[in-house]
N, CA, C, O and the ligand as a Tripos MOL2 file, in Angstrom:
@<TRIPOS>MOLECULE
protein
  245   243    62     0     0
PROTEIN
NO_CHARGES

@<TRIPOS>ATOM
      1 N         159.8740   -0.7660  -35.5030 N.3       1 MET1
      2 CA        158.6720   -0.6100  -36.4620 C.3       1 MET1
      3 C         158.8540   -1.5850  -37.6380 C.2       1 MET1
      4 O         157.8530   -2.1100  -38.1270 O.2       1 MET1
      5 N         160.0700   -1.8490  -38.1110 N.am      2 THR2
      6 CA        160.1550   -2.8840  -39.1910 C.3       2 THR2
      7 C         161.1170   -4.0560  -38.8140 C.2       2 THR2
      8 O         161.7520   -3.9970  -37.7610 O.2       2 THR2
      9 N         161.2210   -5.0300  -39.5910 N.am      3 CYS3
     10 CA        162.1370   -6.1460  -39.2300 C.3       3 CYS3
     11 C         163.5290   -5.8880  -39.8320 C.2       3 CYS3
     12 O         164.4090   -6.7420  -39.7370 O.2       3 CYS3
     13 N         163.7260   -4.7310  -40.4390 N.am      4 GLY4
     14 CA        165.0530   -4.4310  -40.9260 C.3       4 GLY4
     15 C         165.2000   -4.5800  -42.4840 C.2       4 GLY4
     16 O         166.2790   -4.3740  -43.0400 O.2       4 GLY4
     17 N         164.1720   -4.9140  -43.0970 N.am      5 THR5
     18 CA        164.0440   -4.9830  -44.5110 C.3       5 THR5
     19 C         164.2870   -3.4700  -45.0840 C.2       5 THR5
     20 O         163.7940   -2.4780  -44.5460 O.2       5 THR5
     21 N         165.0400   -3.4330  -46.1430 N.am      6 VAL6
     22 CA        165.2660   -2.1320  -46.7260 C.3       6 VAL6
     23 C         164.0700   -1.7490  -47.5010 C.2       6 VAL6
     24 O         163.8350   -2.3710  -48.5370 O.2       6 VAL6
     25 N         163.2240   -0.7220  -47.0930 N.am      7 ILE7
     26 CA        161.9820   -0.4460  -47.7620 C.3       7 ILE7
     27 C         162.1910    0.5630  -48.9310 C.2       7 ILE7
     28 O         161.5090    0.4510  -49.9490 O.2       7 ILE7
     29 N         163.0710    1.4910  -48.8060 N.am      8 GLY8
     30 CA        163.3110    2.5380  -49.7700 C.3       8 GLY8
     31 C         163.3290    2.1420  -51.2270 C.2       8 GLY8
     32 O         162.6350    2.7630  -52.0320 O.2       8 GLY8
     33 N         164.0470    1.1940  -51.5760 N.am      9 SER9
     34 CA        164.0530    0.7660  -53.0520 C.3       9 SER9
     35 C         162.8580    0.1470  -53.4400 C.2       9 SER9
     36 O         162.5370    0.1640  -54.6290 O.2       9 SER9
     37 N         162.0860   -0.4530  -52.5100 N.am     10 LYS10
     38 CA        160.8570   -1.2410  -52.8770 C.3      10 LYS10
     39 C         159.6940   -0.2230  -52.9660 C.2      10 LYS10
     40 O         158.7120   -0.4220  -53.6800 O.2      10 LYS10
     41 N         159.8600    0.8750  -52.2020 N.am     11 TRP11
     42 CA        158.7490    1.8960  -52.0600 C.3      11 TRP11
     43 C         158.3980    2.5560  -53.5120 C.2      11 TRP11
     44 O         157.2360    2.6860  -53.8960 O.2      11 TRP11
     45 N         159.4100    2.9140  -54.1930 N.am     12 GLU12
     46 CA        159.1950    3.5130  -55.5800 C.3      12 GLU12
     47 C         158.4410    2.4870  -56.5220 C.2      12 GLU12
     48 O         157.4720    2.8140  -57.2070 O.2      12 GLU12
     49 N         158.9600    1.2690  -56.4880 N.am     13 LYS13
     50 CA        158.3750    0.1970  -57.3350 C.3      13 LYS13
     51 C         156.9080   -0.0380  -56.9200 C.2      13 LYS13
     52 O         156.0150   -0.1680  -57.7560 O.2      13 LYS13
     53 N         156.7100   -0.0850  -55.6400 N.am     14 TYR14
     54 CA        155.3510   -0.2690  -55.0690 C.3      14 TYR14
     55 C         154.4360    0.7730  -55.5220 C.2      14 TYR14
     56 O         153.3140    0.4820  -55.9350 O.2      14 TYR14
     57 N         154.8780    2.0210  -55.4620 N.am     15 ARG15
     58 CA        154.0100    3.1680  -55.8360 C.3      15 ARG15
     59 C         153.7230    3.2190  -57.3520 C.2      15 ARG15
     60 O         152.6470    3.6490  -57.7690 O.2      15 ARG15
     61 N         154.6800    2.7830  -58.1550 N.am     16 LYS16
     62 CA        154.4420    2.6490  -59.5960 C.3      16 LYS16
     63 C         153.3550    1.6740  -59.9370 C.2      16 LYS16
     64 O         152.4820    1.9100  -60.7720 O.2      16 LYS16
     65 N         153.4660    0.4390  -59.1660 N.am     17 LEU17
     66 CA        152.4980   -0.5910  -59.4060 C.3      17 LEU17
     67 C         150.9950   -0.1470  -58.9550 C.2      17 LEU17
     68 O         149.9870   -0.4530  -59.5910 O.2      17 LEU17
     69 N         151.0050    0.5620  -57.8560 N.am     18 VAL18
     70 CA        149.6870    1.1010  -57.3680 C.3      18 VAL18
     71 C         149.1610    2.0580  -58.3810 C.2      18 VAL18
     72 O         148.0150    1.9580  -58.8190 O.2      18 VAL18
     73 N         150.0210    3.0150  -58.7650 N.am     19 ASP19
     74 CA        149.6640    4.0460  -59.7140 C.3      19 ASP19
     75 C         149.2110    3.3650  -61.0170 C.2      19 ASP19
     76 O         148.2960    3.8780  -61.6620 O.2      19 ASP19
     77 N         149.7620    2.3190  -61.4030 N.am     20 GLY20
     78 CA        149.3400    1.5230  -62.5570 C.3      20 GLY20
     79 C         148.1390    0.7160  -62.4530 C.2      20 GLY20
     80 O         147.7700    0.0070  -63.3890 O.2      20 GLY20
     81 N         147.4920    0.7970  -61.3140 N.am     21 GLY21
     82 CA        146.1740    0.1260  -61.2050 C.3      21 GLY21
     83 C         146.0790   -1.1210  -60.2960 C.2      21 GLY21
     84 O         145.0130   -1.6690  -60.0160 O.2      21 GLY21
     85 N         147.2860   -1.5120  -59.8670 N.am     22 LYS22
     86 CA        147.3810   -2.6770  -58.9380 C.3      22 LYS22
     87 C         146.8170   -2.3390  -57.5480 C.2      22 LYS22
     88 O         146.9510   -1.2130  -57.0690 O.2      22 LYS22
     89 N         146.1740   -3.3500  -56.9010 N.am     23 THR23
     90 CA        145.7870   -3.1720  -55.5220 C.3      23 THR23
     91 C         147.0010   -3.0890  -54.5730 C.2      23 THR23
     92 O         148.0310   -3.6850  -54.8870 O.2      23 THR23
     93 N         146.9360   -2.4280  -53.5060 N.am     24 PRO24
     94 CA        148.1210   -2.3460  -52.6100 C.3      24 PRO24
     95 C         148.5540   -3.8660  -52.2090 C.2      24 PRO24
     96 O         149.7360   -4.1510  -52.0200 O.2      24 PRO24
     97 N         147.5880   -4.7370  -52.1040 N.am     25 LYS25
     98 CA        147.9830   -6.1530  -51.6920 C.3      25 LYS25
     99 C         148.8450   -6.7750  -52.7950 C.2      25 LYS25
    100 O         149.9310   -7.2850  -52.5220 O.2      25 LYS25
    101 N         148.3230   -6.7290  -54.1310 N.am     26 ASP26
    102 CA        148.9790   -7.2410  -55.1920 C.3      26 ASP26
    103 C         150.4890   -6.6080  -55.4420 C.2      26 ASP26
    104 O         151.4680   -7.2600  -55.8050 O.2      26 ASP26
    105 N         150.4540   -5.2230  -55.1720 N.am     27 ALA27
    106 CA        151.6890   -4.5850  -55.2700 C.3      27 ALA27
    107 C         152.7980   -5.0390  -54.2740 C.2      27 ALA27
    108 O         153.9780   -5.1860  -54.5940 O.2      27 ALA27
    109 N         152.2940   -5.2410  -53.0510 N.am     28 LEU28
    110 CA        153.2150   -5.7680  -52.0110 C.3      28 LEU28
    111 C         153.7190   -7.0830  -52.3630 C.2      28 LEU28
    112 O         154.9120   -7.3630  -52.2440 O.2      28 LEU28
    113 N         152.7750   -7.9650  -52.8270 N.am     29 ASP29
    114 CA        153.2620   -9.3630  -53.2600 C.3      29 ASP29
    115 C         154.3830   -9.1760  -54.3370 C.2      29 ASP29
    116 O         155.4170   -9.8440  -54.3110 O.2      29 ASP29
    117 N         154.1250   -8.2620  -55.2500 N.am     30 GLU30
    118 CA        154.9650   -8.1460  -56.4640 C.3      30 GLU30
    119 C         156.4450   -7.6520  -56.1060 C.2      30 GLU30
    120 O         157.4300   -8.1450  -56.6560 O.2      30 GLU30
    121 N         156.5260   -6.6850  -55.1860 N.am     31 VAL31
    122 CA        157.7740   -6.1530  -54.8020 C.3      31 VAL31
    123 C         158.4960   -7.1600  -53.7640 C.2      31 VAL31
    124 O         159.6780   -7.0200  -53.4520 O.2      31 VAL31
    125 N         157.7260   -8.1200  -53.2950 N.am     32 GLY32
    126 CA        158.3630   -9.1140  -52.5010 C.3      32 GLY32
    127 C         158.3220   -8.9120  -50.9800 C.2      32 GLY32
    128 O         159.0550   -9.5610  -50.2340 O.2      32 GLY32
    129 N         157.4350   -7.9850  -50.5360 N.am     33 LEU33
    130 CA        157.2480   -7.7760  -49.1510 C.3      33 LEU33
    131 C         156.1910   -8.6910  -48.5890 C.2      33 LEU33
    132 O         154.9960   -8.4110  -48.6860 O.2      33 LEU33
    133 N         156.6350   -9.8000  -47.9920 N.am     34 LYS34
    134 CA        155.7690  -10.8490  -47.5250 C.3      34 LYS34
    135 C         155.4570  -10.6610  -46.0300 C.2      34 LYS34
    136 O         154.4020  -11.0860  -45.5570 O.2      34 LYS34
    137 N         156.3380  -10.0520  -45.3230 N.am     35 ARG35
    138 CA        156.2580   -9.9920  -43.9170 C.3      35 ARG35
    139 C         155.1870   -8.9440  -43.5320 C.2      35 ARG35
    140 O         155.0340   -7.9200  -44.1980 O.2      35 ARG35
    141 N         154.4640   -9.2270  -42.4520 N.am     36 TYR36
    142 CA        153.3120   -8.3740  -42.0320 C.3      36 TYR36
    143 C         153.8530   -6.9460  -41.7180 C.2      36 TYR36
    144 O         153.2670   -5.9530  -42.1480 O.2      36 TYR36
    145 N         154.9970   -6.8580  -40.9490 N.am     37 CYS37
    146 CA        155.5040   -5.6140  -40.4830 C.3      37 CYS37
    147 C         155.8370   -4.7160  -41.6450 C.2      37 CYS37
    148 O         155.5340   -3.5240  -41.5910 O.2      37 CYS37
    149 N         156.4690   -5.2490  -42.7370 N.am     38 CYS38
    150 CA        156.7890   -4.4790  -43.8830 C.3      38 CYS38
    151 C         155.5060   -3.9630  -44.5490 C.2      38 CYS38
    152 O         155.3400   -2.7710  -44.8120 O.2      38 CYS38
    153 N         154.6070   -4.9260  -44.8090 N.am     39 ARG39
    154 CA        153.3050   -4.6030  -45.4860 C.3      39 ARG39
    155 C         152.5360   -3.4960  -44.7400 C.2      39 ARG39
    156 O         151.9910   -2.5780  -45.3540 O.2      39 ARG39
    157 N         152.5090   -3.6000  -43.4730 N.am     40 ASN40
    158 CA        151.7830   -2.6400  -42.6260 C.3      40 ASN40
    159 C         152.4650   -1.3170  -42.7250 C.2      40 ASN40
    160 O         151.8030   -0.2800  -42.7750 O.2      40 ASN40
    161 N         153.7180   -1.3200  -42.7540 N.am     41 PHE41
    162 CA        154.5750   -0.0660  -42.9080 C.3      41 PHE41
    163 C         154.1510    0.5590  -44.2120 C.2      41 PHE41
    164 O         153.7510    1.7230  -44.2150 O.2      41 PHE41
    165 N         154.2140   -0.1250  -45.2800 N.am     42 MET42
    166 CA        153.8370    0.4860  -46.6450 C.3      42 MET42
    167 C         152.3810    0.9450  -46.6600 C.2      42 MET42
    168 O         152.0930    2.0370  -47.1480 O.2      42 MET42
    169 N         151.4980    0.1750  -46.1620 N.am     43 LEU43
    170 CA        150.0680    0.5080  -46.1630 C.3      43 LEU43
    171 C         149.8340    1.7610  -45.4250 C.2      43 LEU43
    172 O         149.0440    2.6130  -45.8320 O.2      43 LEU43
    173 N         150.5380    1.8800  -44.3070 N.am     44 THR44
    174 CA        150.3820    3.0950  -43.4470 C.3      44 THR44
    175 C         150.8440    4.3630  -44.2060 C.2      44 THR44
    176 O         150.2430    5.4350  -44.1460 O.2      44 THR44
    177 N         151.9200    4.1490  -44.8940 N.am     45 HIS45
    178 CA        152.4140    5.3210  -45.7150 C.3      45 HIS45
    179 C         151.4830    5.7640  -46.8180 C.2      45 HIS45
    180 O         151.3440    6.9600  -47.0740 O.2      45 HIS45
    181 N         150.8220    4.7820  -47.4960 N.am     46 VAL46
    182 CA        149.9170    5.0870  -48.4720 C.3      46 VAL46
    183 C         148.8160    5.8680  -47.9980 C.2      46 VAL46
    184 O         148.4090    6.8410  -48.6330 O.2      46 VAL46
    185 N         148.2530    5.4510  -46.7850 N.am     47 ASP47
    186 CA        147.2340    6.1850  -46.1620 C.3      47 ASP47
    187 C         147.6110    7.5850  -45.9640 C.2      47 ASP47
    188 O         146.8520    8.4980  -46.2880 O.2      47 ASP47
    189 N         148.7950    7.7850  -45.4240 N.am     48 ILE48
    190 CA        149.1760    9.2300  -45.0840 C.3      48 ILE48
    191 C         149.2690   10.0090  -46.3600 C.2      48 ILE48
    192 O         148.8270   11.1570  -46.4160 O.2      48 ILE48
    193 N         149.8590    9.3880  -47.4410 N.am     49 ILE49
    194 CA        149.9780   10.1400  -48.7030 C.3      49 ILE49
    195 C         148.6560   10.4970  -49.3010 C.2      49 ILE49
    196 O         148.4680   11.5880  -49.8400 O.2      49 ILE49
    197 N         147.7050    9.5340  -49.1990 N.am     50 ASP50
    198 CA        146.3490    9.8090  -49.7200 C.3      50 ASP50
    199 C         145.6580   10.8890  -48.8760 C.2      50 ASP50
    200 O         144.9210   11.6960  -49.4430 O.2      50 ASP50
    201 N         145.8460   10.9420  -47.6400 N.am     51 GLU51
    202 CA        145.2900   11.9470  -46.8440 C.3      51 GLU51
    203 C         145.8610   13.2710  -47.1150 C.2      51 GLU51
    204 O         145.1140   14.2490  -47.1280 O.2      51 GLU51
    205 N         147.0780   13.3860  -47.3270 N.am     52 VAL52
    206 CA        147.7800   14.6640  -47.7070 C.3      52 VAL52
    207 C         147.2640   15.0220  -49.0050 C.2      52 VAL52
    208 O         146.9400   16.1980  -49.1740 O.2      52 VAL52
    209 N         147.1370   14.1910  -49.9550 N.am     53 ALA53
    210 CA        146.6500   14.6000  -51.3830 C.3      53 ALA53
    211 C         145.3120   15.0770  -51.2860 C.2      53 ALA53
    212 O         144.9960   16.0780  -51.9290 O.2      53 ALA53
    213 N         144.4270   14.4470  -50.5120 N.am     54 LYS54
    214 CA        143.0540   14.9800  -50.3870 C.3      54 LYS54
    215 C         142.9810   16.3790  -49.7880 C.2      54 LYS54
    216 O         142.2080   17.2440  -50.2000 O.2      54 LYS54
    217 N         143.8690   16.5430  -48.7530 N.am     55 TYR55
    218 CA        143.9480   17.8740  -48.0710 C.3      55 TYR55
    219 C         144.3400   18.9900  -49.0510 C.2      55 TYR55
    220 O         143.6940   20.0370  -49.0900 O.2      55 TYR55
    221 N         145.4030   18.7630  -49.8430 N.am     56 LYS56
    222 CA        145.8680   19.6340  -50.7860 C.3      56 LYS56
    223 C         144.7250   19.9870  -51.8300 C.2      56 LYS56
    224 O         144.5540   21.1480  -52.2010 O.2      56 LYS56
    225 N         144.0120   19.0090  -52.2500 N.am     57 ILE57
    226 CA        142.9390   19.2330  -53.1890 C.3      57 ILE57
    227 C         141.8290   20.1920  -52.6400 C.2      57 ILE57
    228 O         141.3510   21.1490  -53.2500 O.2      57 ILE57
    229 N         141.5040   19.7680  -51.3840 N.am     58 VAL58
    230 CA        140.5460   20.6480  -50.7350 C.3      58 VAL58
    231 C         141.0050   22.0470  -50.5110 C.2      58 VAL58
    232 O         140.2530   22.9990  -50.7190 O.2      58 VAL58
    233 N         142.1920   22.1820  -50.1010 N.am     59 SER59
    234 CA        142.6770   23.5210  -49.7430 C.3      59 SER59
    235 C         142.9140   24.4080  -50.9230 C.2      59 SER59
    236 O         143.0750   25.6140  -50.7400 O.2      59 SER59
    237 N         142.9480   23.8520  -52.2010 N.am     60 LYS60
    238 CA        143.0540   24.6910  -53.2520 C.3      60 LYS60
    239 C         141.7290   25.3820  -53.6560 C.2      60 LYS60
    240 O         141.7600   26.3980  -54.3510 O.2      60 LYS60
    241 N         140.6160   24.8660  -53.2480 N.am     61 LYS61
    242 CA        139.2860   25.4410  -53.5230 C.3      61 LYS61
    243 C         139.0000   26.6540  -52.8160 C.2      61 LYS61
    244 O         137.9180   27.2200  -52.9710 O.2      61 LYS61
    245 ZN        159.4150   -6.0730  -41.9550 Zn       62 ZN62
@<TRIPOS>BOND
     1     1     2 1
     2     2     3 1
     3     3     4 2
     4     3     5 am
     5     5     6 1
     6     6     7 1
     7     7     8 2
     8     7     9 am
     9     9    10 1
    10    10    11 1
    11    11    12 2
    12    11    13 am
    13    13    14 1
    14    14    15 1
    15    15    16 2
    16    15    17 am
    17    17    18 1
    18    18    19 1
    19    19    20 2
    20    19    21 am
    21    21    22 1
    22    22    23 1
    23    23    24 2
    24    23    25 am
    25    25    26 1
    26    26    27 1
    27    27    28 2
    28    27    29 am
    29    29    30 1
    30    30    31 1
    31    31    32 2
    32    31    33 am
    33    33    34 1
    34    34    35 1
    35    35    36 2
    36    35    37 am
    37    37    38 1
    38    38    39 1
    39    39    40 2
    40    39    41 am
    41    41    42 1
    42    42    43 1
    43    43    44 2
    44    43    45 am
    45    45    46 1
    46    46    47 1
    47    47    48 2
    48    47    49 am
    49    49    50 1
    50    50    51 1
    51    51    52 2
    52    51    53 am
    53    53    54 1
    54    54    55 1
    55    55    56 2
    56    55    57 am
    57    57    58 1
    58    58    59 1
    59    59    60 2
    60    59    61 am
    61    61    62 1
    62    62    63 1
    63    63    64 2
    64    63    65 am
    65    65    66 1
    66    66    67 1
    67    67    68 2
    68    67    69 am
    69    69    70 1
    70    70    71 1
    71    71    72 2
    72    71    73 am
    73    73    74 1
    74    74    75 1
    75    75    76 2
    76    75    77 am
    77    77    78 1
    78    78    79 1
    79    79    80 2
    80    79    81 am
    81    81    82 1
    82    82    83 1
    83    83    84 2
    84    83    85 am
    85    85    86 1
    86    86    87 1
    87    87    88 2
    88    87    89 am
    89    89    90 1
    90    90    91 1
    91    91    92 2
    92    91    93 am
    93    93    94 1
    94    94    95 1
    95    95    96 2
    96    95    97 am
    97    97    98 1
    98    98    99 1
    99    99   100 2
   100    99   101 am
   101   101   102 1
   102   102   103 1
   103   103   104 2
   104   103   105 am
   105   105   106 1
   106   106   107 1
   107   107   108 2
   108   107   109 am
   109   109   110 1
   110   110   111 1
   111   111   112 2
   112   111   113 am
   113   113   114 1
   114   114   115 1
   115   115   116 2
   116   115   117 am
   117   117   118 1
   118   118   119 1
   119   119   120 2
   120   119   121 am
   121   121   122 1
   122   122   123 1
   123   123   124 2
   124   123   125 am
   125   125   126 1
   126   126   127 1
   127   127   128 2
   128   127   129 am
   129   129   130 1
   130   130   131 1
   131   131   132 2
   132   131   133 am
   133   133   134 1
   134   134   135 1
   135   135   136 2
   136   135   137 am
   137   137   138 1
   138   138   139 1
   139   139   140 2
   140   139   141 am
   141   141   142 1
   142   142   143 1
   143   143   144 2
   144   143   145 am
   145   145   146 1
   146   146   147 1
   147   147   148 2
   148   147   149 am
   149   149   150 1
   150   150   151 1
   151   151   152 2
   152   151   153 am
   153   153   154 1
   154   154   155 1
   155   155   156 2
   156   155   157 am
   157   157   158 1
   158   158   159 1
   159   159   160 2
   160   159   161 am
   161   161   162 1
   162   162   163 1
   163   163   164 2
   164   163   165 am
   165   165   166 1
   166   166   167 1
   167   167   168 2
   168   167   169 am
   169   169   170 1
   170   170   171 1
   171   171   172 2
   172   171   173 am
   173   173   174 1
   174   174   175 1
   175   175   176 2
   176   175   177 am
   177   177   178 1
   178   178   179 1
   179   179   180 2
   180   179   181 am
   181   181   182 1
   182   182   183 1
   183   183   184 2
   184   183   185 am
   185   185   186 1
   186   186   187 1
   187   187   188 2
   188   187   189 am
   189   189   190 1
   190   190   191 1
   191   191   192 2
   192   191   193 am
   193   193   194 1
   194   194   195 1
   195   195   196 2
   196   195   197 am
   197   197   198 1
   198   198   199 1
   199   199   200 2
   200   199   201 am
   201   201   202 1
   202   202   203 1
   203   203   204 2
   204   203   205 am
   205   205   206 1
   206   206   207 1
   207   207   208 2
   208   207   209 am
   209   209   210 1
   210   210   211 1
   211   211   212 2
   212   211   213 am
   213   213   214 1
   214   214   215 1
   215   215   216 2
   216   215   217 am
   217   217   218 1
   218   218   219 1
   219   219   220 2
   220   219   221 am
   221   221   222 1
   222   222   223 1
   223   223   224 2
   224   223   225 am
   225   225   226 1
   226   226   227 1
   227   227   228 2
   228   227   229 am
   229   229   230 1
   230   230   231 1
   231   231   232 2
   232   231   233 am
   233   233   234 1
   234   234   235 1
   235   235   236 2
   236   235   237 am
   237   237   238 1
   238   238   239 1
   239   239   240 2
   240   239   241 am
   241   241   242 1
   242   242   243 1
   243   243   244 2
@<TRIPOS>SUBSTRUCTURE
     1 MET1         2 RESIDUE 1 A MET
     2 THR2         6 RESIDUE 1 A THR
     3 CYS3        10 RESIDUE 1 A CYS
     4 GLY4        14 RESIDUE 1 A GLY
     5 THR5        18 RESIDUE 1 A THR
     6 VAL6        22 RESIDUE 1 A VAL
     7 ILE7        26 RESIDUE 1 A ILE
     8 GLY8        30 RESIDUE 1 A GLY
     9 SER9        34 RESIDUE 1 A SER
    10 LYS10       38 RESIDUE 1 A LYS
    11 TRP11       42 RESIDUE 1 A TRP
    12 GLU12       46 RESIDUE 1 A GLU
    13 LYS13       50 RESIDUE 1 A LYS
    14 TYR14       54 RESIDUE 1 A TYR
    15 ARG15       58 RESIDUE 1 A ARG
    16 LYS16       62 RESIDUE 1 A LYS
    17 LEU17       66 RESIDUE 1 A LEU
    18 VAL18       70 RESIDUE 1 A VAL
    19 ASP19       74 RESIDUE 1 A ASP
    20 GLY20       78 RESIDUE 1 A GLY
    21 GLY21       82 RESIDUE 1 A GLY
    22 LYS22       86 RESIDUE 1 A LYS
    23 THR23       90 RESIDUE 1 A THR
    24 PRO24       94 RESIDUE 1 A PRO
    25 LYS25       98 RESIDUE 1 A LYS
    26 ASP26      102 RESIDUE 1 A ASP
    27 ALA27      106 RESIDUE 1 A ALA
    28 LEU28      110 RESIDUE 1 A LEU
    29 ASP29      114 RESIDUE 1 A ASP
    30 GLU30      118 RESIDUE 1 A GLU
    31 VAL31      122 RESIDUE 1 A VAL
    32 GLY32      126 RESIDUE 1 A GLY
    33 LEU33      130 RESIDUE 1 A LEU
    34 LYS34      134 RESIDUE 1 A LYS
    35 ARG35      138 RESIDUE 1 A ARG
    36 TYR36      142 RESIDUE 1 A TYR
    37 CYS37      146 RESIDUE 1 A CYS
    38 CYS38      150 RESIDUE 1 A CYS
    39 ARG39      154 RESIDUE 1 A ARG
    40 ASN40      158 RESIDUE 1 A ASN
    41 PHE41      162 RESIDUE 1 A PHE
    42 MET42      166 RESIDUE 1 A MET
    43 LEU43      170 RESIDUE 1 A LEU
    44 THR44      174 RESIDUE 1 A THR
    45 HIS45      178 RESIDUE 1 A HIS
    46 VAL46      182 RESIDUE 1 A VAL
    47 ASP47      186 RESIDUE 1 A ASP
    48 ILE48      190 RESIDUE 1 A ILE
    49 ILE49      194 RESIDUE 1 A ILE
    50 ASP50      198 RESIDUE 1 A ASP
    51 GLU51      202 RESIDUE 1 A GLU
    52 VAL52      206 RESIDUE 1 A VAL
    53 ALA53      210 RESIDUE 1 A ALA
    54 LYS54      214 RESIDUE 1 A LYS
    55 TYR55      218 RESIDUE 1 A TYR
    56 LYS56      222 RESIDUE 1 A LYS
    57 ILE57      226 RESIDUE 1 A ILE
    58 VAL58      230 RESIDUE 1 A VAL
    59 SER59      234 RESIDUE 1 A SER
    60 LYS60      238 RESIDUE 1 A LYS
    61 LYS61      242 RESIDUE 1 A LYS
    62 ZN62       245 GROUP 0 **** ****
C-alpha cells in the first residue's frame, strides 16, 4: 500500500496543518510527502475521518 515511508510521525503534523487552514495538497508538500503512494494514503485517511465525523454529527440529532 505504501513505499515504506514512515507515515505516523507525518500524520499528526499533516492534520495540524489542515486544521490550521491548509489545503491537503499544501499540507502534504509541507510535511515532505512527495510520492503519490504516500499522498494517496493520507488523502484516503482524511476522507475516512471526515466521513466518520459527519456520521457522528448526524447520529447525535
Ligand atoms: Zn509512499
